[in-house]
N, C-alpha and C positions, 0 to 999 in steps of 0.2 A: 206617409211617407215612411217608416221604418218597414213598410212592404216593399218600397221603392230599392232599399239596400238590400235587400235578403233578395230579391229578384236581378238583380244585375249582375253581369259577367265582371264588371272592373269599378271603379270611381275613379273619375277624373275630374282635375282640378287645376288647371292653368292659367291662373291670375298670379300675377305679379304683384298684389298689394295685401295678400293675405298674411296675416300674424299667428294668429292662433285659428286655425277654421276648424272650427264645429263640427262639420261637414263632415270632414276629412277624418275626426276622432268617433265620429257614427260609425262611418265606413269599416274603420278599424275595426269596433267593435264587434261587429258579424262577420267578421273575419272576410273583406272582401281585400284583394287587390288595389292597391293605388297606384294612380300616375299623379305626381306634384311636379312644381316647377323644382329648379333646385334653386331655393331658399334657405334662409336660417331655419326657419320653424321645423322644416321639412328633412332636416339633419338630427331630430329629437327622437329616443330610443324607441317611442309610440309608431315610427316612419321609417324604424329601420329594414324594412321589405319594402318600401315601395319605390316602384321606377321612377327615379328624377328623370324630369328633362332639362337640360342644359338652354334651350331654346325656347322661347314662345312661341317661334312663328309655327306656319301651320306645319309646316315640313318635321320639325322636330317632336312637335302635338301627335304628328300621326305615327312616325315612328316610335313614340314612347306608348301610343295606343295597341300598337299590333304587337309589341313586348309586353304589354302587361295582359294584354287580353289574353296571352299565351299561356300563364302562369295558374295554375291548376292544382288543389291540396294545400292551398296556405292552411295557417293553424290562426286561429284568436290570439291575440298575444295578450296575455294572462296579466301585462303591467299596466293597459289600458283600464283596469277596473279599479285602479288608483282615480279616477278622475273620477270615480263617485261625488256628489256631495258631501257626503259623513269625510269622504280621507282628506279633501279639498279643503272644508272648513276647518280639521284639527290641523291641517298645515297652515291656514289663516290664521288660525290662534295661537298657534307655536309660534307663529313668526311675531307675531304683536307681543307676546310676554317676553321674547326675547329681544324687543327692540327697546 
């Protein structure tokens, strides 16, 4: 599965029902350009360089694919490393302790 991310030109997830897609986080972790629909989760700092399609129509997705596949030299976002299990575990622990 990881090889798929490394060998792709870009990662597209034109889904209307995603809330926090692990696949998009994995693509960010290997530094791939993203095409996402313009949904709430897509505005998180992890996805700040993502191309956002306003429309889930075929035309909107094609337009986004053309744009996202023209991106080159994207740097990995260091913030993505805060998603590691240890960091997330500590955040949950702190949250529960504060409750």
